[in-house]
Legacy VTK file of the C-alpha trace (Angstrom):
# vtk DataFile Version 3.0
C-alpha trace
ASCII
DATASET POLYDATA
POINTS 428 float
0.161 -0.107 0.084
1.239 3.472 -0.920
0.810 4.882 2.604
2.535 1.950 4.336
5.274 3.155 6.780
3.946 6.639 6.980
2.956 7.938 10.372
0.958 11.183 10.201
0.386 13.486 13.324
-2.431 16.044 12.985
-2.572 19.126 15.133
-5.143 21.810 14.736
-7.101 22.207 11.512
-9.725 24.496 10.015
-13.085 24.427 11.440
-15.337 21.425 10.358
-14.727 17.794 9.512
-11.832 18.239 6.995
-8.997 16.915 8.947
-11.128 13.850 10.133
-12.088 13.030 6.499
-8.300 13.638 5.458
-7.044 11.378 8.102
-9.487 8.536 7.101
-8.405 8.639 3.480
-4.715 8.405 4.646
-5.617 5.293 6.801
-7.170 3.874 3.794
-3.845 4.398 1.868
-2.105 2.216 4.544
-0.773 4.994 6.540
-1.117 5.480 10.508
-2.809 8.583 11.754
-2.960 10.155 15.130
-4.448 13.612 16.159
-3.656 15.862 19.168
-6.581 17.723 20.481
-6.223 20.910 22.508
-9.952 21.605 23.433
-13.442 20.272 23.070
-13.766 21.592 19.550
-10.908 19.494 18.458
-12.469 16.373 20.210
-15.735 16.806 18.590
-14.310 17.168 14.977
-12.036 14.189 15.179
-13.881 11.194 16.735
-12.538 7.740 16.274
-9.049 6.157 16.945
-5.711 7.891 17.289
-6.912 10.891 19.429
-4.422 12.244 21.771
-5.815 15.029 24.386
-3.212 17.641 25.414
-4.630 19.089 28.666
-1.336 20.547 29.969
-0.164 24.124 30.069
1.250 25.783 26.955
4.830 25.666 28.458
4.404 21.800 28.768
3.856 21.585 25.014
7.250 21.219 23.732
8.222 18.245 25.968
4.853 16.689 25.398
5.181 16.979 21.611
8.788 15.484 21.664
7.411 12.454 23.646
4.456 11.900 21.313
6.628 12.258 18.204
9.156 9.513 19.764
6.584 7.091 20.840
4.457 7.133 17.733
7.515 7.299 15.391
6.021 10.156 13.548
7.230 10.800 9.946
4.659 13.485 8.880
3.062 16.377 10.537
-0.133 17.938 9.406
-1.183 21.444 10.375
-3.474 24.281 9.394
-1.283 27.434 9.399
2.165 27.607 10.783
2.134 30.582 13.130
-0.103 29.666 16.137
2.200 28.867 18.982
1.601 25.187 19.117
2.132 24.841 15.316
5.443 27.039 15.302
6.914 24.697 17.958
5.940 21.601 16.135
7.501 23.040 12.746
10.630 23.834 14.722
10.874 20.186 16.146
9.965 18.715 12.706
12.984 20.404 11.221
15.174 18.984 13.877
13.813 15.519 13.439
13.622 15.587 9.608
9.677 15.305 9.809
7.750 16.297 6.630
5.441 19.250 7.427
2.294 19.398 5.517
0.658 22.868 5.675
-2.843 23.732 4.709
-4.202 27.198 4.514
-6.922 29.337 2.928
-6.024 29.494 -0.767
-3.789 32.184 -2.139
-6.385 32.345 -5.097
-9.279 31.784 -2.790
-12.149 31.160 -2.634
-12.417 28.245 -4.874
-8.927 26.884 -3.939
-6.968 26.008 -0.875
-3.303 26.017 -0.348
-1.269 22.802 0.291
2.523 23.400 0.944
5.336 21.713 2.736
7.512 23.415 5.492
5.612 26.787 5.641
2.940 29.063 4.338
2.380 32.683 3.642
5.564 34.692 4.728
7.297 31.215 5.374
6.253 29.777 1.926
8.878 28.644 -0.514
7.102 31.068 -2.984
8.839 34.000 -1.249
12.189 32.775 -2.671
10.879 31.975 -6.135
11.134 34.652 -8.800
8.852 35.067 -11.899
11.751 33.730 -14.190
12.035 30.641 -12.050
8.300 29.918 -12.308
8.414 30.560 -15.941
11.269 28.029 -16.463
9.230 25.250 -14.418
5.954 25.948 -16.600
7.983 25.350 -19.898
6.385 21.875 -20.457
2.937 22.939 -19.212
0.264 24.524 -21.392
-3.143 24.798 -19.798
-5.825 27.458 -19.835
-6.427 29.634 -16.788
-9.764 29.697 -15.005
-11.258 33.151 -14.437
-11.134 34.793 -11.159
-14.101 33.850 -9.196
-16.707 36.563 -8.341
-17.391 35.999 -4.711
-16.359 34.032 -1.620
-17.208 30.495 -1.369
-18.761 28.379 1.430
-19.253 31.452 3.621
-22.389 30.271 5.494
-20.695 26.767 6.034
-17.503 28.569 7.152
-19.505 30.533 9.827
-21.572 27.684 10.776
-18.596 25.342 11.636
-16.868 28.315 13.382
-19.881 28.736 15.648
-19.969 24.963 16.289
-16.486 24.679 16.960
-16.257 27.572 19.559
-19.406 26.389 21.316
-17.805 22.934 21.961
-14.508 24.792 23.069
-16.616 26.598 25.622
-18.551 23.397 26.630
-15.365 21.307 27.083
-13.666 23.853 29.312
-13.447 21.742 32.302
-11.546 18.876 30.485
-9.137 21.236 28.695
-8.978 24.066 31.328
-5.452 24.871 30.331
-6.286 25.561 26.891
-4.975 28.938 25.588
-6.495 30.158 22.337
-4.086 31.641 19.760
-6.309 34.645 19.390
-6.183 37.590 21.919
-9.816 37.117 23.013
-11.551 34.666 25.289
-13.188 31.503 23.863
-16.634 32.726 25.018
-16.088 36.063 23.259
-15.072 34.302 20.008
-17.974 31.924 20.162
-20.381 34.900 20.746
-18.844 36.846 17.797
-19.282 33.890 15.562
-22.966 33.447 16.688
-23.643 37.087 16.255
-22.202 37.326 12.745
-24.088 34.370 11.550
-27.462 35.572 13.000
-26.867 38.986 11.346
-26.066 37.810 7.917
-29.538 39.087 6.562
-29.148 42.550 8.037
-25.430 42.883 6.853
-26.484 41.829 3.438
-28.949 44.688 3.109
-26.425 47.193 4.684
-23.785 45.948 2.099
-26.200 46.218 -0.895
-27.049 49.785 0.140
-23.418 50.898 0.500
-22.622 49.143 -3.010
-25.531 51.008 -4.702
-24.466 54.260 -3.461
-20.867 53.843 -4.869
-22.146 52.516 -8.061
-24.744 55.556 -8.470
-22.170 58.034 -7.398
-20.362 58.057 -10.767
-16.983 59.033 -8.985
-13.549 57.492 -9.540
-12.416 55.426 -6.596
-9.691 53.497 -5.138
-10.379 50.221 -3.270
-8.747 49.220 0.036
-8.927 45.489 0.690
-8.940 45.079 4.512
-7.400 42.211 6.282
-8.576 40.610 9.575
-6.501 42.266 12.359
-6.435 39.025 14.255
-5.351 36.949 11.179
-1.824 35.406 11.181
-1.076 37.181 7.884
-1.705 40.518 9.555
-0.214 39.713 12.958
3.023 38.016 11.875
3.460 39.097 8.256
2.686 42.874 8.207
4.369 46.131 9.640
1.269 47.327 11.397
0.316 46.841 15.035
-3.413 47.324 14.247
-5.954 47.918 11.520
-6.332 51.401 12.693
-2.660 51.991 11.934
-3.144 50.650 8.291
-6.353 52.614 7.718
-4.664 55.953 9.076
-1.608 55.568 6.770
-3.997 54.981 3.767
-6.165 57.921 4.613
-3.294 60.371 5.042
-1.699 59.234 1.822
-4.904 59.496 -0.073
-5.706 63.085 1.335
-2.103 64.120 0.238
-2.001 62.446 -3.220
-5.321 61.644 -4.685
-7.246 64.053 -6.982
-9.957 66.035 -5.272
-12.912 64.252 -7.049
-11.648 60.630 -6.340
-13.078 58.686 -3.535
-11.907 55.872 -1.295
-13.715 52.768 -0.708
-12.823 50.334 2.241
-13.919 46.849 1.864
-14.045 44.707 4.931
-12.830 41.005 4.853
-15.904 38.708 4.556
-15.112 37.196 7.982
-14.891 40.496 9.788
-16.811 40.060 13.014
-16.782 43.532 14.524
-14.123 43.060 17.128
-11.858 45.764 15.638
-14.807 48.278 15.149
-13.638 49.089 11.557
-16.511 51.199 10.576
-16.191 53.571 13.538
-12.434 53.797 12.923
-12.925 54.695 9.380
-15.610 57.367 10.038
-13.344 59.113 12.631
-10.204 59.078 10.463
-12.003 60.449 7.571
-13.320 63.245 9.498
-9.700 63.955 10.793
-8.302 64.067 7.345
-11.137 66.242 5.871
-12.275 63.348 3.746
-15.876 63.078 5.087
-18.140 62.372 2.020
-15.299 60.872 0.000
-14.633 57.664 2.038
-17.059 54.761 2.016
-17.115 51.427 3.909
-18.561 48.039 2.605
-19.099 45.159 4.854
-17.799 41.951 2.984
-19.911 40.835 -0.006
-18.868 40.164 -3.520
-15.543 41.774 -4.528
-15.953 41.554 -8.241
-18.586 44.431 -8.361
-16.142 46.762 -6.704
-13.040 45.739 -8.530
-14.448 45.947 -11.988
-14.872 49.735 -11.608
-11.814 50.680 -9.279
-8.864 52.802 -10.317
-6.411 50.826 -8.129
-6.259 48.676 -5.089
-4.468 48.957 -1.650
-4.094 46.179 0.919
-1.703 44.819 3.616
-1.337 41.343 2.324
-4.752 40.060 1.601
-5.087 37.282 -0.974
-7.913 39.094 -2.415
-5.418 41.324 -3.987
-4.884 38.829 -6.585
-8.218 39.386 -8.008
-7.055 43.004 -8.622
-4.076 41.846 -10.333
-6.075 39.575 -12.443
-7.987 42.594 -13.676
-4.700 44.416 -14.319
-5.203 47.095 -11.623
-2.441 48.871 -10.022
-1.919 47.370 -6.587
-0.012 48.712 -3.567
0.467 45.940 -1.016
2.239 46.179 2.500
3.613 43.448 4.582
4.906 40.135 3.394
2.811 38.400 0.725
3.707 35.534 -1.701
2.500 37.714 -4.595
4.500 40.696 -3.907
6.783 40.408 -6.874
8.283 43.417 -8.431
6.796 42.674 -11.729
3.333 43.342 -10.555
3.045 45.016 -7.250
3.917 48.826 -6.942
6.409 49.891 -4.503
5.505 53.596 -4.698
5.045 55.782 -1.581
1.346 55.788 -0.966
0.651 59.357 -1.771
2.389 58.943 -5.091
0.570 55.674 -5.699
-2.820 57.531 -5.151
-1.641 60.307 -7.426
-0.386 58.231 -10.399
-0.157 54.535 -9.728
2.006 52.229 -11.865
0.272 49.345 -13.405
1.277 45.615 -13.170
2.898 43.341 -15.817
-0.216 41.407 -16.365
1.630 38.793 -18.549
3.972 38.111 -15.742
1.281 37.877 -13.272
-0.651 35.305 -15.273
2.349 33.218 -15.486
2.613 33.396 -11.769
-0.957 32.419 -11.275
-0.678 29.525 -13.586
2.319 28.428 -11.703
0.257 28.428 -8.413
-2.609 26.445 -10.084
-0.120 23.764 -11.227
1.526 23.459 -7.744
0.017 24.460 -4.383
-3.447 25.597 -5.097
-5.950 22.702 -4.983
-9.555 22.992 -6.230
-12.167 22.692 -3.431
-12.716 23.988 -0.081
-12.650 22.988 3.729
-16.200 23.945 4.744
-18.711 22.345 2.346
-19.118 18.661 1.671
-18.674 19.106 -2.001
-15.359 21.241 -1.471
-14.013 18.538 0.662
-14.696 15.772 -1.734
-12.892 17.744 -4.455
-9.907 18.145 -2.203
-9.718 14.484 -1.198
-9.661 13.398 -4.860
-6.369 15.327 -5.259
-4.510 16.069 -2.161
-4.083 12.798 -0.511
-1.942 11.521 -3.416
0.042 14.754 -3.256
0.710 14.229 0.530
1.991 10.755 -0.040
4.467 11.793 -2.838
8.158 12.143 -1.925
8.325 15.738 -3.475
6.557 18.807 -2.600
4.211 20.577 -5.279
6.984 23.006 -6.402
9.585 20.365 -6.913
7.049 17.937 -8.526
6.472 20.578 -11.273
10.037 21.471 -11.671
11.042 17.687 -12.299
8.226 17.020 -14.508
6.364 14.667 -12.084
3.393 16.755 -11.133
0.065 15.087 -11.783
-2.652 16.588 -13.845
-4.636 19.106 -11.894
-8.469 19.393 -11.362
-9.410 22.966 -12.421
-12.537 25.015 -12.177
-14.039 26.921 -15.033
-15.349 30.050 -13.366
-16.787 33.184 -14.705
-16.357 36.344 -12.823
-19.617 38.450 -12.463
-19.987 41.940 -11.389
LINES 1 429
428 0 1 2 3 4 5 6 7 8 9 10 11 12 13 14 15 16 17 18 19 20 21 22 23 24 25 26 27 28 29 30 31 32 33 34 35 36 37 38 39 40 41 42 43 44 45 46 47 48 49 50 51 52 53 54 55 56 57 58 59 60 61 62 63 64 65 66 67 68 69 70 71 72 73 74 75 76 77 78 79 80 81 82 83 84 85 86 87 88 89 90 91 92 93 94 95 96 97 98 99 100 101 102 103 104 105 106 107 108 109 110 111 112 113 114 115 116 117 118 119 120 121 122 123 124 125 126 127 128 129 130 131 132 133 134 135 136 137 138 139 140 141 142 143 144 145 146 147 148 149 150 151 152 153 154 155 156 157 158 159 160 161 162 163 164 165 166 167 168 169 170 171 172 173 174 175 176 177 178 179 180 181 182 183 184 185 186 187 188 189 190 191 192 193 194 195 196 197 198 199 200 201 202 203 204 205 206 207 208 209 210 211 212 213 214 215 216 217 218 219 220 221 222 223 224 225 226 227 228 229 230 231 232 233 234 235 236 237 238 239 240 241 242 243 244 245 246 247 248 249 250 251 252 253 254 255 256 257 258 259 260 261 262 263 264 265 266 267 268 269 270 271 272 273 274 275 276 277 278 279 280 281 282 283 284 285 286 287 288 289 290 291 292 293 294 295 296 297 298 299 300 301 302 303 304 305 306 307 308 309 310 311 312 313 314 315 316 317 318 319 320 321 322 323 324 325 326 327 328 329 330 331 332 333 334 335 336 337 338 339 340 341 342 343 344 345 346 347 348 349 350 351 352 353 354 355 356 357 358 359 360 361 362 363 364 365 366 367 368 369 370 371 372 373 374 375 376 377 378 379 380 381 382 383 384 385 386 387 388 389 390 391 392 393 394 395 396 397 398 399 400 401 402 403 404 405 406 407 408 409 410 411 412 413 414 415 416 417 418 419 420 421 422 423 424 425 426 427
């Protein structure tokens, strides 16, 4: 059996049953699978053999992990993101022990793809050291059509549902895992209530979003689009130069006030999973007034990105993956922080006021080569949160995990398997 001799250790995964289903498929391949659970949500979403509860303090984790890896003769580590403390420690140990690290993340070309890499993701990804010419050389023997950029986020309701379920059981299992420390800065109870509130307010937020979008479309003014990142997301906390969303918004406002034409407007679009903990709308209103921009600044709460991008003059972000939809459309992009797409061929390095005055356009041909490279390597069609999305992933990613090469080396050496791709049409 192809998986015989492989011993996988799962740590924390995305909300929902994805890790459990992936583990079962690996067992079917002949591999041995174990899972460390840190709270009641992890216990609920695994079910079955191989579960190892960790009920100690965070300072006990390195020694406990070392013992687990030794006793179970672990050959492979499976994680979702690589920056939360328990995962960062696990990656460190894996490098010392020569253990293969399989990292899942939300897709760089989300929403209809997820990322599968080895060793690290985002600012720790191998993509950070790969140039466009490197990618062009690896693609020399590949000639496939590119699917269009998707028009909206996928599986949003399922994402919110599984988030609420997970945090409810984290809360319910408190006494069994009383030493559990969330990787977020807020309490488990607060996180659960935020998920629940966001899920219940979906209809109200939809009408609010439609009204804001209607005002922008009816206004007839040129505008620049700011793609906001989640302040508590690891991409923002670990791979950006800002301490808070407010710092980023303030810098953008000041640059816009100095450099943009007087008839231009500024549109801030919230991340689809923004839950209100950072009070973004209030911050934007206050800073607009401070910079003399009242009436020229707009806030849109989540929703479809294509409608706004199709008519924007440029886009600004920290390191949001949504920026790649701007590049797909050939829009000038100013990105701050560490991002896998921040290549000199297609991301501006102008001071922010100069960017708003006269932004430089990307090399769209270079970007399409970059995007094709991602779709042939680390971007897998499917999703973590819907049943159909998980089925798509399982058809592709299990074989990739069992291969001796990571996706980037497999393409370079001509061993990459044919990829399942989506044919999507962007609407807006």
